[in-house]
MARKEKE-592590 format. One record per residue: residue in three letters; z, x, y of N, C-alpha, C, CB in turn. Coordinates in nm, 3 decimals, m for minus. Glycine has a CB too. Example, Ala and Ser with C-alpha at 12.3 -4.5 7.8 and 13.67 -1.06 7.14 Angstrom:
// residues 2
<ALA; <0.780; 1.319; m0.569>; <0.780; 1.230; m0.450>; <0.780; 1.320; m0.330>; <0.905; 1.131; m0.447>>
<SER; <0.708; 1.285; m0.225>; <0.714; 1.367; m0.106>; <0.787; 1.290; 0.003>; <0.572; 1.408; m0.060>>
//
This chain:
// residues 132
<MET; <m2.118; 1.006; m1.022>; <m2.085; 0.972; m0.910>; <m1.939; 0.932; m0.942>; <m2.179; 0.874; m0.850>>
<THR; <m1.828; 0.947; m0.819>; <m1.721; 0.926; m0.810>; <m1.657; 0.853; m0.726>; <m1.688; 1.002; m0.812>>
<ASN; <m1.591; 0.734; m0.736>; <m1.474; 0.636; m0.628>; <m1.316; 0.645; m0.656>; <m1.503; 0.455; m0.648>>
<ILE; <m1.283; 0.735; m0.587>; <m1.148; 0.768; m0.587>; <m1.073; 0.765; m0.484>; <m1.132; 0.869; m0.626>>
<ALA; <m0.976; 0.738; m0.452>; <m0.845; 0.710; m0.315>; <m0.746; 0.770; m0.358>; <m0.784; 0.549; m0.276>>
<ILE; <m0.661; 0.861; m0.259>; <m0.551; 0.850; m0.299>; <m0.490; 0.824; m0.158>; <m0.507; 0.960; m0.385>>
<LEU; <m0.346; 0.781; m0.153>; <m0.277; 0.769; m0.011>; <m0.157; 0.781; m0.067>; <m0.295; 0.635; 0.087>>
<THR; <m0.108; 0.841; 0.059>; <0.041; 0.843; 0.077>; <0.091; 0.802; 0.164>; <0.092; 0.937; 0.077>>
<GLY; <0.165; 0.691; 0.149>; <0.236; 0.643; 0.293>; <0.387; 0.596; 0.270>; <0.148; 0.505; 0.365>>
<ARG; <0.410; 0.459; 0.372>; <0.548; 0.378; 0.297>; <0.481; 0.223; 0.326>; <0.746; 0.410; 0.396>>
<ILE; <0.547; 0.132; 0.253>; <0.540; 0.004; 0.187>; <0.588; m0.034; 0.336>; <0.636; m0.035; 0.033>>
<ALA; <0.449; m0.133; 0.386>; <0.486; m0.250; 0.481>; <0.576; m0.331; 0.461>; <0.399; m0.327; 0.501>>
<ARG; <0.560; m0.428; 0.368>; <0.613; m0.546; 0.386>; <0.659; m0.525; 0.161>; <0.467; m0.698; 0.479>>
<ASP; <0.750; m0.603; 0.139>; <0.779; m0.606; 0.029>; <0.640; m0.696; m0.047>; <0.927; m0.660; 0.023>>
<PRO; <0.654; m0.627; m0.156>; <0.527; m0.647; m0.265>; <0.540; m0.851; m0.271>; <0.576; m0.534; m0.476>>
<ASP; <0.382; m0.869; m0.326>; <0.347; m0.981; m0.344>; <0.325; m0.957; m0.450>; <0.267; m1.038; m0.279>>
<THR; <0.403; m1.062; m0.586>; <0.308; m1.059; m0.720>; <0.348; m1.184; m0.725>; <0.331; m0.955; m0.862>>
<ARG; <0.216; m1.229; m0.837>; <0.167; m1.355; m0.873>; <0.122; m1.353; m1.028>; <0.048; m1.393; m0.775>>
<GLU; <0.108; m1.466; m1.112>; <0.045; m1.435; m1.249>; <m0.083; m1.518; m1.212>; <0.136; m1.489; m1.401>>
<THR; <m0.212; m1.477; m1.285>; <m0.331; m1.576; m1.233>; <m0.302; m1.660; m1.365>; <m0.514; m1.505; m1.207>>
<LYS; <m0.380; m1.771; m1.384>; <m0.397; m1.897; m1.442>; <m0.476; m1.777; m1.622>; <m0.535; m2.041; m1.308>>
<GLY; <m0.522; m1.700; m1.614>; <m0.480; m1.640; m1.769>; <m0.421; m1.540; m1.815>; <m0.561; m1.616; m1.836>>
<GLY; <m0.304; m1.539; m1.684>; <m0.185; m1.462; m1.788>; <m0.174; m1.322; m1.704>; <m0.245; m1.430; m1.985>>
<THR; <m0.247; m1.284; m1.599>; <m0.223; m1.112; m1.526>; <m0.161; m1.100; m1.481>; <m0.284; m1.041; m1.449>>
<ASN; <m0.088; m1.017; m1.463>; <0.012; m0.963; m1.335>; <m0.071; m0.942; m1.226>; <0.096; m0.818; m1.361>>
<VAL; <m0.036; m0.965; m1.114>; <m0.133; m0.900; m0.978>; <0.019; m0.878; m0.896>; <m0.283; m1.041; m0.875>>
<THR; <m0.011; m0.775; m0.867>; <0.069; m0.688; m0.725>; <0.015; m0.688; m0.644>; <0.102; m0.556; m0.716>>
<GLY; <0.003; m0.731; m0.510>; <m0.024; m0.661; m0.316>; <0.028; m0.625; m0.299>; <m0.034; m0.702; m0.188>>
<ILE; <0.050; m0.475; m0.266>; <0.118; m0.416; m0.168>; <0.083; m0.342; m0.030>; <0.170; m0.349; m0.228>>
<THR; <0.064; m0.348; 0.070>; <0.008; m0.277; 0.186>; <0.101; m0.187; 0.211>; <m0.024; m0.357; 0.307>>
<VAL; <0.038; m0.057; 0.214>; <0.072; 0.112; 0.277>; <0.022; 0.146; 0.349>; <0.058; 0.223; 0.217>>
<VAL; <0.120; 0.177; 0.452>; <0.078; 0.219; 0.580>; <0.103; 0.400; 0.567>; <0.179; 0.130; 0.710>>
<THR; <m0.009; 0.424; 0.607>; <m0.031; 0.557; 0.623>; <m0.082; 0.618; 0.781>; <m0.133; 0.584; 0.514>>
<ASP; <m0.012; 0.743; 0.824>; <m0.053; 0.830; 0.973>; <m0.140; 0.921; 0.967>; <0.052; 0.907; 1.037>>
<ARG; <m0.197; 0.924; 1.136>; <m0.328; 1.039; 1.149>; <m0.251; 1.056; 1.290>; <m0.538; 0.981; 1.145>>
<PRO; <m0.287; 1.196; 1.353>; <m0.283; 1.220; 1.435>; <m0.335; 1.143; 1.559>; <m0.306; 1.304; 1.410>>
<ALA; <m0.299; 1.106; 1.651>; <m0.384; 1.011; 1.758>; <m0.457; 1.166; 1.843>; <m0.248; 0.876; 1.890>>
<ARG; <m0.602; 1.062; 1.882>; <m0.687; 1.200; 1.969>; <m0.740; 1.111; 2.084>; <m0.844; 1.299; 1.870>>
<ASP; <m0.720; 1.209; 2.199>; <m0.789; 1.148; 2.328>; <m0.937; 1.165; 2.354>; <m0.726; 1.206; 2.447>>
<LYS; <m1.006; 1.107; 2.454>; <m1.150; 1.080; 2.469>; <m1.233; 1.207; 2.450>; <m1.178; 1.019; 2.606>>
<ASP; <m1.176; 1.377; 2.432>; <m1.225; 1.429; 2.446>; <m1.160; 1.523; 2.266>; <m1.225; 1.453; 2.598>>
<GLY; <m1.096; 1.421; 2.174>; <m1.079; 1.435; 2.065>; <m0.980; 1.558; 2.014>; <m1.198; 1.435; 2.025>>
<LYS; <m0.893; 1.565; 2.116>; <m0.770; 1.621; 2.158>; <m0.681; 1.570; 2.077>; <m0.734; 1.600; 2.290>>
<THR; <m0.535; 1.588; 2.004>; <m0.429; 1.546; 1.983>; <m0.306; 1.568; 2.091>; <m0.412; 1.592; 1.871>>
<TYR; <m0.215; 1.477; 2.170>; <m0.178; 1.476; 2.228>; <m0.028; 1.437; 2.209>; <m0.251; 1.443; 2.280>>
<LYS; <0.054; 1.445; 2.261>; <0.225; 1.414; 2.281>; <0.214; 1.249; 2.322>; <0.316; 1.528; 2.435>>
<ASP; <0.325; 1.218; 2.237>; <0.344; 1.112; 2.322>; <0.486; 1.083; 2.366>; <0.290; 1.003; 2.262>>
<GLU; <0.563; 1.034; 2.459>; <0.667; 0.990; 2.576>; <0.784; 1.056; 2.524>; <0.694; 0.818; 2.601>>
<ASN; <0.784; 1.114; 2.387>; <0.904; 1.172; 2.319>; <0.878; 1.311; 2.258>; <0.952; 1.077; 2.206>>
<GLY; <0.771; 1.348; 2.340>; <0.698; 1.523; 2.299>; <0.684; 1.490; 2.164>; <0.810; 1.694; 2.320>>
<TYR; <0.691; 1.406; 2.097>; <0.613; 1.445; 1.955>; <0.448; 1.386; 1.953>; <0.706; 1.363; 1.810>>
<THR; <0.386; 1.508; 1.844>; <0.240; 1.409; 1.837>; <0.235; 1.279; 1.794>; <0.141; 1.461; 1.750>>
<ALA; <0.118; 1.188; 1.886>; <0.103; 1.072; 1.895>; <0.059; 1.074; 1.769>; <0.032; 1.019; 1.999>>
<LYS; <0.063; 0.900; 1.710>; <m0.004; 0.894; 1.602>; <m0.054; 0.773; 1.557>; <0.061; 0.943; 1.519>>
<GLU; <m0.145; 0.716; 1.530>; <m0.239; 0.621; 1.474>; <m0.204; 0.542; 1.318>; <m0.371; 0.707; 1.464>>
<SER; <m0.136; 0.462; 1.328>; <m0.154; 0.365; 1.193>; <m0.221; 0.314; 1.145>; <m0.114; 0.290; 1.175>>
<GLU; <m0.270; 0.331; 0.964>; <m0.339; 0.253; 0.926>; <m0.313; 0.181; 0.822>; <m0.423; 0.296; 0.921>>
<PHE; <m0.320; 0.044; 0.838>; <m0.251; m0.059; 0.676>; <m0.419; m0.077; 0.576>; <m0.163; m0.307; 0.746>>
<HIS; <m0.334; 0.004; 0.453>; <m0.489; m0.067; 0.316>; <m0.365; m0.164; 0.257>; <m0.590; 0.097; 0.131>>
<ARG; <m0.480; m0.236; 0.225>; <m0.428; m0.321; 0.129>; <m0.462; m0.270; 0.005>; <m0.471; m0.453; 0.142>>
<VAL; <m0.382; m0.225; m0.089>; <m0.328; m0.264; m0.254>; <m0.302; m0.330; m0.345>; <m0.269; m0.255; m0.283>>
<THR; <m0.360; m0.352; m0.428>; <m0.387; m0.423; m0.590>; <m0.334; m0.344; m0.706>; <m0.553; m0.437; m0.630>>
<CYS; <m0.258; m0.426; m0.765>; <m0.184; m0.397; m0.897>; <m0.193; m0.428; m0.987>; <m0.097; m0.410; m0.912>>
<PHE; <m0.231; m0.407; m1.131>; <m0.262; m0.532; m1.231>; <m0.191; m0.471; m1.368>; <m0.454; m0.569; m1.256>>
<ASN; <m0.124; m0.563; m1.437>; <m0.075; m0.593; m1.612>; <0.061; m0.485; m1.514>; <m0.214; m0.501; m1.819>>
<GLY; <0.065; m0.382; m1.597>; <0.193; m0.365; m1.644>; <0.236; m0.275; m1.467>; <0.200; m0.258; m1.830>>
<LEU; <0.129; m0.235; m1.425>; <0.169; m0.188; m1.295>; <0.185; m0.264; m1.239>; <0.111; m0.120; m1.229>>
<ALA; <0.102; m0.368; m1.241>; <0.155; m0.427; m1.091>; <0.306; m0.542; m1.134>; <m0.012; m0.542; m0.998>>
<LYS; <0.369; m0.543; m1.298>; <0.522; m0.587; m1.278>; <0.599; m0.417; m1.248>; <0.595; m0.685; m1.454>>
<THR; <0.551; m0.315; m1.263>; <0.658; m0.200; m1.248>; <0.650; m0.200; m1.104>; <0.628; m0.045; m1.323>>
<VAL; <0.557; m0.220; m0.997>; <0.529; m0.201; m0.873>; <0.579; m0.360; m0.799>; <0.364; m0.153; m0.863>>
<GLY; <0.605; m0.420; m0.878>; <0.647; m0.567; m0.827>; <0.802; m0.552; m0.886>; <0.542; m0.720; m0.903>>
<GLN; <0.867; m0.519; m0.896>; <1.018; m0.490; m0.940>; <1.090; m0.416; m0.923>; <1.043; m0.481; m1.026>>
<TYR; <1.044; m0.284; m0.840>; <1.052; m0.137; m0.860>; <1.049; m0.131; m0.679>; <0.902; m0.047; m0.973>>
<CYS; <0.971; m0.180; m0.646>; <0.912; m0.102; m0.494>; <0.967; m0.194; m0.398>; <0.725; m0.090; m0.466>>
<SER; <0.989; m0.193; m0.277>; <1.018; m0.255; m0.193>; <0.978; m0.161; m0.011>; <1.170; m0.290; m0.246>>
<LYS; <0.996; m0.257; 0.077>; <0.941; m0.229; 0.202>; <1.032; m0.076; 0.240>; <0.966; m0.375; 0.315>>
<GLY; <0.915; m0.022; 0.339>; <0.961; 0.145; 0.391>; <0.954; 0.240; 0.266>; <1.141; 0.156; 0.454>>
<GLN; <0.922; 0.161; 0.149>; <0.946; 0.295; 0.019>; <0.820; 0.396; 0.070>; <0.911; 0.230; m0.195>>
<LEU; <0.855; 0.531; 0.014>; <0.717; 0.579; 0.028>; <0.685; 0.639; m0.101>; <0.697; 0.679; 0.145>>
<VAL; <0.524; 0.619; m0.146>; <0.470; 0.590; m0.285>; <0.345; 0.655; m0.219>; <0.466; 0.416; m0.358>>
<SER; <0.259; 0.722; m0.352>; <0.131; 0.785; m0.382>; <0.068; 0.692; m0.404>; <0.117; 0.876; m0.481>>
<VAL; <m0.060; 0.619; m0.423>; <m0.158; 0.532; m0.473>; <m0.254; 0.594; m0.495>; <m0.192; 0.434; m0.404>>
<GLN; <m0.345; 0.590; m0.643>; <m0.447; 0.665; m0.685>; <m0.502; 0.531; m0.725>; <m0.424; 0.790; m0.791>>
<GLY; <m0.613; 0.523; m0.664>; <m0.697; 0.440; m0.756>; <m0.855; 0.433; m0.702>; <m0.630; 0.286; m0.764>>
<ARG; <m0.914; 0.329; m0.667>; <m1.066; 0.279; m0.638>; <m1.120; 0.245; m0.521>; <m1.094; 0.174; m0.699>>
<ILE; <m1.172; 0.264; m0.424>; <m1.195; 0.165; m0.312>; <m1.252; 0.046; m0.400>; <m1.306; 0.221; m0.185>>
<HIS; <m1.265; m0.093; m0.364>; <m1.319; m0.199; m0.389>; <m1.362; m0.292; m0.237>; <m1.219; m0.262; m0.487>>
<TYR; <m1.468; m0.330; m0.245>; <m1.518; m0.388; m0.143>; <m1.518; m0.569; m0.162>; <m1.660; m0.317; m0.128>>
<THR; <m1.514; m0.625; m0.086>; <m1.482; m0.760; m0.165>; <m1.590; m0.873; m0.040>; <m1.254; m0.802; m0.170>>
<GLN; <m1.654; m0.977; m0.046>; <m1.741; m1.057; 0.043>; <m1.719; m1.192; m0.080>; <m1.930; m0.978; 0.082>>
<TRP; <m1.690; m1.286; 0.040>; <m1.664; m1.428; 0.031>; <m1.704; m1.500; 0.155>; <m1.520; m1.452; 0.002>>
<GLU; <m1.732; m1.643; 0.120>; <m1.762; m1.720; 0.267>; <m1.584; m1.798; 0.237>; <m1.956; m1.869; 0.272>>
<ASP; <m1.560; m1.817; 0.383>; <m1.422; m1.902; 0.420>; <m1.454; m2.030; 0.445>; <m1.342; m1.855; 0.546>>
<LYS; <m1.336; m2.106; 0.472>; <m1.363; m2.278; 0.462>; <m1.444; m2.341; 0.540>; <m1.252; m2.358; 0.485>>
<ASP; <m1.525; m2.249; 0.685>; <m1.575; m2.292; 0.768>; <m1.745; m2.275; 0.761>; <m1.505; m2.241; 0.867>>
<GLY; <m1.750; m2.149; 0.648>; <m1.886; m2.108; 0.587>; <m1.945; m1.987; 0.659>; <m1.993; m2.228; 0.596>>
<VAL; <m1.806; m1.934; 0.691>; <m1.838; m1.777; 0.774>; <m1.834; m1.684; 0.660>; <m1.708; m1.719; 0.904>>
<THR; <m1.925; m1.584; 0.670>; <m1.914; m1.502; 0.572>; <m1.790; m1.371; 0.591>; <m2.058; m1.454; 0.558>>
<ARG; <m1.698; m1.370; 0.532>; <m1.602; m1.283; 0.579>; <m1.619; m1.123; 0.460>; <m1.434; m1.382; 0.572>>
<TYR; <m1.587; m1.009; 0.471>; <m1.565; m0.918; 0.392>; <m1.452; m0.814; 0.382>; <m1.657; m0.871; 0.400>>
<GLY; <m1.391; m0.763; 0.287>; <m1.290; m0.709; 0.301>; <m1.290; m0.544; 0.196>; <m1.186; m0.829; 0.268>>
<THR; <m1.183; m0.476; 0.231>; <m1.154; m0.383; 0.111>; <m1.030; m0.317; 0.092>; <m1.239; m0.283; 0.110>>
<GLU; <m0.985; m0.317; m0.049>; <m0.852; m0.297; m0.076>; <m0.930; m0.157; m0.215>; <m0.739; m0.482; m0.135>>
<ILE; <m0.776; m0.117; m0.214>; <m0.793; m0.060; m0.347>; <m0.742; m0.097; m0.438>; <m0.771; 0.040; m0.360>>
<LEU; <m0.776; m0.073; m0.507>; <m0.755; m0.139; m0.690>; <m0.662; 0.022; m0.720>; <m0.978; m0.168; m0.834>>
<ALA; <m0.532; m0.009; m0.777>; <m0.488; 0.111; m0.809>; <m0.474; 0.120; m0.942>; <m0.380; 0.143; m0.749>>
<ASP; <m0.506; 0.282; m1.001>; <m0.505; 0.308; m1.103>; <m0.391; 0.351; m1.138>; <m0.587; 0.367; m1.124>>
<LYS; <m0.254; 0.422; m1.050>; <m0.110; 0.479; m1.066>; <m0.057; 0.491; m0.901>; <m0.111; 0.649; m1.156>>
<VAL; <0.077; 0.451; m0.972>; <0.183; 0.451; m0.794>; <0.281; 0.544; m0.841>; <0.287; 0.272; m0.725>>
<ASP; <0.283; 0.613; m0.812>; <0.398; 0.722; m0.777>; <0.507; 0.710; m0.693>; <0.349; 0.824; m0.725>>
<PHE; <0.624; 0.666; m0.746>; <0.749; 0.628; m0.625>; <0.846; 0.773; m0.548>; <0.887; 0.515; m0.725>>
<LEU; <0.777; 0.787; m0.435>; <0.827; 0.906; m0.380>; <0.967; 0.892; m0.288>; <0.712; 0.964; m0.298>>
<SER; <1.011; 0.818; m0.296>; <1.166; 0.751; m0.282>; <1.187; 0.598; m0.333>; <1.210; 0.748; m0.118>>
<ARG; <1.329; 0.608; m0.311>; <1.351; 0.480; m0.350>; <1.362; 0.370; m0.266>; <1.447; 0.480; m0.412>>
<GLY; <1.364; 0.230; m0.286>; <1.374; 0.094; m0.166>; <1.490; 0.133; m0.094>; <1.403; m0.081; m0.231>>
<ASN; <1.469; m0.010; m0.016>; <1.567; 0.040; 0.113>; <1.698; 0.045; 0.037>; <1.578; m0.077; 0.263>>
<GLY; <1.667; m0.045; m0.071>; <1.849; m0.113; m0.170>; <1.967; m0.193; m0.043>; <1.984; 0.095; m0.256>>
<SER; <1.866; m0.239; m0.056>; <1.886; m0.414; 0.020>; <2.068; m0.472; 0.002>; <1.756; m0.564; m0.105>>
<GLY; <2.102; m0.407; m0.182>; <2.214; m0.430; m0.207>; <2.218; m0.572; m0.317>; <2.281; m0.439; m0.070>>
<ASP; <2.078; m0.654; m0.331>; <2.057; m0.764; m0.404>; <1.977; m0.700; m0.510>; <1.994; m0.881; m0.328>>
<GLU; <1.951; m0.803; m0.589>; <1.843; m0.748; m0.730>; <1.716; m0.701; m0.718>; <1.809; m0.855; m0.827>>
<ASN; <1.707; m0.629; m0.594>; <1.611; m0.550; m0.627>; <1.601; m0.431; m0.522>; <1.491; m0.630; m0.640>>
<ASP; <1.753; m0.384; m0.587>; <1.793; m0.221; m0.514>; <1.768; m0.106; m0.564>; <1.926; m0.192; m0.496>>
<ASN; <1.669; m0.162; m0.620>; <1.634; m0.042; m0.714>; <1.710; 0.091; m0.813>; <1.569; 0.016; m0.634>>
<THR; <1.841; 0.020; m0.841>; <1.955; 0.111; m0.920>; <1.916; 0.101; m1.033>; <2.106; 0.073; m0.918>>
<ASP; <1.837; 0.030; m1.107>; <1.771; 0.096; m1.219>; <1.607; 0.116; m1.292>; <1.838; 0.046; m1.298>>
<ALA; <1.570; 0.175; m1.151>; <1.461; 0.251; m1.100>; <1.394; 0.359; m1.192>; <1.509; 0.314; m0.983>>
<PRO; <1.269; 0.422; m1.266>; <1.283; 0.489; m1.250>; <1.347; 0.653; m1.203>; <1.253; 0.437; m1.254>>
<GLU; <1.337; 0.735; m1.307>; <1.431; 0.862; m1.190>; <1.264; 0.930; m1.121>; <1.570; 1.049; m1.323>>
<ILE; <1.363; 1.005; m1.016>; <1.206; 1.016; m0.887>; <1.222; 1.209; m0.906>; <1.253; 0.923; m0.626>>
<ASP; <1.097; 1.276; m1.033>; <1.117; 1.393; m1.011>; <1.100; 1.502; m0.864>; <1.052; 1.419; m1.103>>
//
């Protein structure tokens, strides 16, 4: 049995990096993917500008250890990435005692398909690894 997820999309917001009490690096990113929008008959349609209308989906991606450090250091909002990992489902009880559910991708690999936005500060990606 196999659980593999592959996403290619843009990072929706800057990465959120933290370290657990046990010393594990964890970085979370949100990757946005698009697909053609469909009408009630299942057909694609054009938007007001004449382009095929799209629907966006937001995917939570979590990276650990060395990958978490690299993604946290070199990725930024708007950057095009390809993520390979596995789908992970979680269940928890919130502060009101309501059972909540969540889905995320636990990343094994993140490929940088473009550089970040290059805002000019210390996170401008000038020292990021070369893109093939």
